[in-house]
C-alpha positions in Angstrom: -15.5 10.6 27.4 -17.9 12.2 25.1 -20.7 10.7 24.1 -20.6 8.3 21.1 -20.8 10.0 17.9 -22.9 8.0 15.6 -21.8 7.3 11.8 -24.8 8.1 9.6 -25.3 5.4 6.7 -27.2 4.4 3.7 -27.2 3.0 0.3 -28.7 4.7 -2.6 -31.0 3.3 -5.2 -28.2 3.0 -7.3 -26.1 1.1 -4.9 -23.6 3.8 -3.7 -22.8 3.6 -0.1 -23.2 6.9 1.8 -21.4 7.6 5.2 -21.2 10.8 7.3 -19.8 11.7 10.5 -21.0 15.0 11.9 -18.1 17.3 13.4 -19.6 20.2 15.3 -17.6 23.4 15.4 -15.3 22.2 12.7 -14.5 24.6 10.1 -13.0 22.2 7.2 -14.4 19.2 6.0 -13.6 15.9 4.2 -15.3 14.4 1.4 -13.7 11.3 0.0 -14.9 8.7 -2.6 -13.4 5.1 -2.3 -13.7 2.6 -4.9 -13.9 -0.9 -3.3 -10.9 -2.2 -5.5 -7.4 -1.8 -6.3 -4.3 -3.4 -7.9 -5.2 -6.7 -6.7 -8.3 -6.7 -9.0 -5.9 -6.2 -12.2 -5.2 -9.0 -14.6 -1.9 -9.4 -16.0 -2.6 -7.5 -19.1 -3.8 -4.7 -16.9 -1.0 -3.9 -14.5 -0.8 -0.5 -13.4 -4.0 0.1 -14.7 -5.8 1.5 -11.5 -3.0 3.7 -11.1 -3.0 5.2 -14.6 -6.6 5.5 -14.3 -6.1 7.4 -11.2 -4.1 10.2 -12.8 -6.4 9.9 -15.7 -9.4 11.1 -13.7 -7.7 14.3 -12.7 -7.5 15.3 -16.6 -10.2 16.8 -18.7 -14.0 15.9 -18.3 -17.0 17.0 -20.2 -17.1 20.2 -18.3 -13.8 21.1 -17.1 -10.3 21.1 -18.2 -7.8 19.6 -15.8 -6.5 23.1 -15.0 -10.1 24.3 -14.2 -10.4 21.3 -11.7 -7.1 22.2 -10.3 -8.1 25.9 -10.0 -11.6 25.4 -8.6 -10.0 23.6 -5.4 -7.0 25.6 -4.7 -8.9 28.8 -5.3 -10.4 27.9 -2.0 -7.5 26.9 -0.4 -8.6 23.2 -0.6 -6.6 20.1 -1.3 -7.8 17.6 -4.1 -6.0 14.3 -4.2 -6.1 10.4 -4.9 -4.4 7.6 -4.1 -4.2 3.5 -5.4 -3.8 1.0 -2.9 -4.1 -2.7 -3.4 -7.6 -3.3 -2.0 -9.0 0.3 -2.9 -8.6 3.3 -4.4 -9.6 6.7 -3.3 -10.3 10.3 -4.3 -10.8 13.1 -1.7 -11.5 16.9 -1.0 -10.4 18.9 1.9 -11.5 22.2 2.2 -13.4 24.8 4.2 -16.8 23.6 5.1 -18.6 26.2 2.9 -17.3 24.6 -0.3 -19.1 21.3 0.3 -21.1 21.6 -2.8 -18.1 22.3 -4.9 -16.4 19.1 -3.5 -19.2 17.1 -4.5 -19.5 18.5 -7.9 -15.6 18.2 -8.7 -15.4 14.6 -7.3 -18.7 13.7 -9.3 -17.2 15.4 -12.6 -14.1 13.3 -12.5 -15.4 10.1 -11.4 -18.3 9.9 -14.0 -17.5 12.4 -16.9 -13.9 11.6 -17.7 -13.0 12.4 -21.8 -9.8 10.1 -21.9 -8.6 12.0 -24.8 -5.5 10.3 -26.7 -3.4 13.4 -26.0 -3.9 13.2 -22.2 -3.3 9.5 -22.1 -0.2 10.1 -24.1 1.2 12.7 -21.7 0.1 10.8 -18.7 2.3 7.9 -20.1 5.1 10.4 -19.6 4.4 11.6 -16.3 3.9 8.0 -14.6 7.6 7.0 -16.6 9.1 10.2 -14.5 7.1 8.6 -11.4 8.7 5.0 -12.1 12.2 6.9 -12.3 11.7 8.8 -9.4 10.9 5.7 -7.4 14.0 3.8 -9.0 16.2 6.7 -7.9 15.1 6.7 -4.1 16.8 3.9 -2.6 14.2 3.9 0.2 10.9 4.2 -2.0 12.5 1.4 -4.3 13.6 -0.8 -1.3 9.9 -1.0 0.0 8.6 -2.1 -3.7 11.5 -4.6 -4.0 10.7 -6.1 -0.7 7.1 -6.7 -1.7 8.2 -8.1 -5.0 10.7 -10.7 -3.1 8.5 -11.7 -0.5 5.3 -12.2 -2.4 7.1 -13.2 -5.6 4.6 -13.5 -8.5 1.4 -13.3 -6.6 -0.7 -10.0 -7.5 0.6 -8.7 -3.9 3.9 -8.9 -5.2 3.3 -6.4 -8.2 4.0 -2.9 -8.0 1.3 -0.7 -8.2 2.6 1.5 -10.6 2.8 -1.0 -13.0 5.7 -1.8 -15.7 7.0 0.1 -18.5 5.6 -2.1 -20.8 2.3 -2.2 -19.2 2.0 1.6 -19.1 3.3 2.3 -22.5 0.4 -0.4 -23.8 -2.4 1.5 -22.5 -4.8 3.0 -25.3 -7.6 4.8 -25.4 -9.7 1.7 -26.0 -8.1 -0.3 -22.8 -8.4 2.5 -20.4 -12.0 3.3 -21.2 -13.0 -0.2 -21.1 -11.2 -1.0 -17.8 -12.9 2.2 -16.4 -16.2 1.2 -17.6 -15.5 -2.5 -15.7 -14.8 -0.8 -12.0 -16.3 2.5 -12.0 -20.2 2.5 -11.2 -22.1 3.7 -8.1 -22.3 0.3 -6.8 -18.6 -0.2 -6.5 -18.2 3.0 -4.5 -18.3 4.4 -0.8 -18.5 8.3 -0.6 -17.7 9.1 3.1 -18.1 12.8 4.5 -17.0 14.2 7.9 -18.0 18.0 8.8 -20.4 20.4 10.4 -23.3 19.6 8.4 -26.6 17.8 9.0 -27.5 14.3 7.4 -30.0 15.9 5.5 -27.5 18.1 3.5 -25.2 15.4 2.7 -28.0 13.3 1.4 -29.2 16.2 -0.9 -25.5 16.8 -2.2 -25.2 12.8 -2.7 -28.3 12.7 -4.4 -27.8 15.9 -6.4 -24.3 14.7 -7.7 -24.1 10.7 -7.5 -27.1 9.6 -8.6 -25.8 8.0 -11.8 -27.1 5.0 -13.0 -24.9 1.7 -13.0 -24.1 0.2 -16.5 -26.4 -2.4 -17.3 -25.9 -5.4 -15.6 -23.0 -4.3 -13.7 -22.4 -5.5 -10.1 -19.2 -5.0 -7.8 -16.8 -8.1 -8.3 -15.8 -9.3 -4.8 -12.4 -10.2 -5.8 -10.4 -11.7 -2.5 -7.2 -13.0 -3.8 -6.1 -16.3 -1.8 -3.3 -15.7 0.9 0.1 -16.1 -1.2 2.9 -17.9 -0.1 5.4 -15.9 1.4 9.2 -16.4 0.8 11.6 -16.0 3.4 14.7 -15.4 1.9 17.7 -13.0 1.1 18.1 -10.4 -1.7 20.3 -7.9 -2.5 20.2 -4.9 -5.0 23.8 -3.9 -5.5 23.9 0.0 -6.0 26.9 2.6 -5.3 25.1 4.8 -2.9 26.2 5.8 0.5 23.6 4.1 2.7 22.6 0.4 2.9 19.0 0.2 3.0 17.3 -2.8 5.1 13.8 -4.2 4.9 13.1 -7.0 7.4 9.9 -8.8 7.0 8.3 -11.5 9.4 4.9 -13.2 9.6 2.0 -11.0 9.5 -1.8 -11.3 10.0 -4.8 -10.5 7.7 -6.8 -7.5 8.5 -9.2 -8.2 11.3 -10.5 -5.7 13.7 -9.1 -7.1 17.2 -5.6 -8.3 15.4 -5.1 -4.9 14.3 -5.6 -3.3 17.5 -3.2 -5.9 19.3 -0.4 -5.8 16.3 -0.5 -1.9 16.2 0.4 -2.2 20.2 3.3 -4.6 19.3 4.5 -2.2 16.5 4.5 1.0 19.0 6.7 -0.9 21.6 9.1 -2.4 18.9 9.6 0.5 16.4 6.5 3.0 16.9 9.0 6.1 17.8 11.9 7.2 19.8 11.0 5.6 23.0 10.8 2.2 21.3 13.0 -0.8 21.5 14.7 -0.6 18.3 15.5 2.9 18.2 17.0 2.9 21.9 18.7 0.0 21.6 20.0 0.1 18.0 20.1 3.8 17.5 20.6 5.4 20.8 22.7 2.7 22.5 24.7 1.4 19.5 24.7 4.6 17.1 24.3 2.1 14.1 21.6 4.1 12.1 19.8 7.4 11.7 16.1 6.0 11.5 14.4 2.8 12.6 10.8 1.7 12.8 8.6 -0.8 12.4 5.2 -1.2 11.0 2.8 -3.8 10.1 0.6 -4.5 6.7 -2.6 -5.6 6.5 -5.0 -7.2 3.6 -7.9 -9.2 3.5 -6.2 -12.5 3.4 -2.8 -11.8 4.5 -0.4 -9.8 6.3 3.2 -8.3 7.1 5.3 -7.2 9.9 7.9 -5.2 8.6 11.0 -3.6 10.1 13.2 -0.7 8.0 16.5 0.6 8.5 19.1 2.7 6.9 22.7 2.4 7.8 26.3 1.9 6.4 27.3 -1.4 4.6 30.0 -1.5 7.5 27.3 -1.7 10.3 24.6 -3.6 8.3 25.2 -7.0 9.6 25.3 -5.8 13.5 22.0 -3.8 12.7 20.3 -6.9 11.3 21.9 -9.0 14.2 20.5 -6.8 17.0 16.9 -6.6 15.2 16.9 -10.4 15.4 18.0 -10.3 19.1 15.0 -8.0 19.9 12.6 -10.2 18.0 13.9 -13.6 19.7 14.1 -11.6 23.1 10.2 -10.8 22.6 9.2 -14.1 21.4 10.8 -15.7 24.5 10.4 -13.2 27.2 7.4 -11.0 26.1 7.0 -7.6 26.9 6.4 -6.0 30.4 3.3 -4.6 32.0 4.7 -1.1 31.8 5.5 -1.4 28.1 1.8 -2.7 27.3 0.7 0.2 29.4 2.6 2.7 27.5 1.6 1.5 24.5 -1.9 1.8 25.3 -1.6 5.5 26.2 0.5 6.3 23.2 -2.4 4.5 21.0 -5.1 6.0 22.6 -3.5 9.5 22.8 -2.4 9.1 18.8 -6.3 8.2 18.0 -7.9 11.0 20.0 -5.5 13.5 18.3 -6.4 12.2 14.6 -9.9 12.3 15.5 -10.0 16.1 15.8 -9.4 16.3 12.0 -12.4 15.9 9.6 -9.9 14.3 7.1 -9.1 11.5 9.2 -12.7 10.8 10.2 -13.6 10.6 6.5 -10.7 8.0 5.9 -11.8 6.1 9.2 -15.3 5.5 8.5 -14.5 4.9 4.7 -12.0 2.2 5.5 -14.1 0.3 8.2 -16.9 0.2 5.9 -14.7 -1.5 3.0 -12.8 -3.7 5.6 -15.3 -4.5 8.3 -18.7 -3.5 7.0 -19.4 -2.1 9.9 -18.2 1.1 12.2 -16.3 1.1 15.5 -16.6 4.4 17.3 -14.0 6.1 19.0 -15.3 4.9 22.0 -15.2 1.0 20.7 -11.7 1.5 19.4 -10.6 2.7 23.1 -12.2 -0.1 24.9 -10.5 -2.4 22.6 -7.2 -1.0 23.3 -7.8 -0.9 27.0 -9.0 -4.7 26.9 -5.8 -6.2 25.7 -4.1 -8.2 28.0 -0.3 -9.1 28.5 -0.9 -12.7 27.6 -2.7 -11.6 24.5 0.0 -9.4 23.2 2.5 -11.8 24.0 1.2 -14.8 22.5 0.5 -12.3 19.1 4.1 -11.4 19.4 5.2 -15.0 19.8 3.3 -15.8 16.6 4.7 -13.0 14.9 8.3 -13.4 15.5 9.1 -16.8 14.8 12.7 -16.2 13.5 12.4 -19.7 11.0 9.9 -16.9 9.1 12.3 -14.1 8.3 12.7 -12.2 4.9 15.5 -9.6 4.2 15.6 -7.3 1.2 18.5 -4.8 0.8 19.6 -2.3 -1.4 23.2 -0.8 -1.0 27.0 -1.0 -2.3 27.8 -4.3 -0.9 29.2 -7.8 -2.4 27.3 -11.0 -2.4 30.1 -12.5 -0.1 29.5 -9.5 2.4 26.0 -9.9 2.2 26.0 -13.8 2.7 27.5 -12.9 6.3 24.4 -11.1 7.5 23.0 -13.3 10.1 19.7 -14.5 8.8 18.6 -18.1 8.9 15.8 -19.7 7.1 14.3 -23.1 8.5 10.9 -22.5 6.9 
C-alpha cells in the first residue's frame, strides 16, 4: 500500500480549524466549511432554522447577488451546494483546482456577509414550503421522516430537519439574523480542503478570506443531546398509493470509530447490495420487492440500524416476516467466515475507490474532525476493517438484532386491521 498521506491541521488565531489533505495529480479540488452544529442545537422556537439559514446563505451578500454567486461557480463548471444535518451543517465547492481562490472567496462571502433582506426571506419561505410539499408527495422521502418522528418521539432527534409550516412562516429578519449571529462564527467552524496544492497556499487563502474576528464573548457551545428513548412500536400512515413503504428499525450504536467499522460490515452483508442477504432472499428468491437495503445511522449519543423496502400491500406482511427471520437467524447463528471476508473486501474496495475523489477526502477529514477530533488515514481504516473478527461482528449483530426491540413505520393503502397482522412483536 502507498505511504500514508498526512492530513495537515492547524487552528487560526480566531479559532477556525483548518484541515488539508494533498492529492498530487488531481485536477479537481474540494473546499468545504463545516459548522459544528445542526438541527439538534435548535430550541423549540427555532425549529427548522438551521435549514432555513442554509437556504438564506445562498442569497444576496454585501458584494454579490445570489445570481452572481451561482454564475461565478457554474461558469467554471463547478458545484456549489450545502446540506443541513442533525449534528453539523456544510457548505462546499467542488471545482477545477485553478479556481481555489474563487471557492474560498465565494464561501467566505456567503458565510460572513449575508444581507438577510426581507424580500429574500419571504421568497425562501415559499421555496421551503414547496420543498415540504415535495417530501409529503414522495412516499419514499416521507416515510423516512415519519420513521424518525415515531421512533424518537418528542426528542430533538425526532424533529424534521426542515421544520414545520408554523416555524418556517414565523421566521423574521430579526429572528434569522439573531440565530445566525448565535451560531455562525470562526470558532464554530472547520474548513476542510483536498486537492493538488501546498499547505502554504491553503494557509494563505484561509488567512486571506477567513480571518474574521469572533463576536465578542462568542464561544462554540458543545451541545450534547442526551441519548433519547427509542419507541419500539408500529405506525401506519394511510395513503392511496400503489406501493407500501416499509421502514423497520432495530437497536443502534452511537458514533464510535470501531463501532462504525464493525456495523458497516454488518450492513454490507445484510443489505448492502445485490449480493446481500436481504436482496437475495427477499427480492431474488421470493420476488417480494424491487428494492431492499439496510443502513446504519450514527450520532454522538445514539444510533439506529434501519431496513427500507417498498412492496405491495398484499406482500408487505410476508416481506416483514422474512426480514425478521433474517435478523433472528443472524442473532442466533451469526455470519460465516466467507461472508465476513467478502464484506471486508467490499468495504476496502469501496473506500479506496471513493478516496480517489478530492470531494470525498474533503468530507472525510472534515467529519473525522467533528466526530473524533483526530484523523484516521486510509491505511488506518483498512487495518481496522481487516482486524474485525468473526466473534466481534457476531456479538455486535446479536446486540443489534434483539427482536424485542423492533420499530415499524409504514406508508401505504392498508387498513388498520390488515396492518395489525404484520408480524412484529414488542417485548421491551
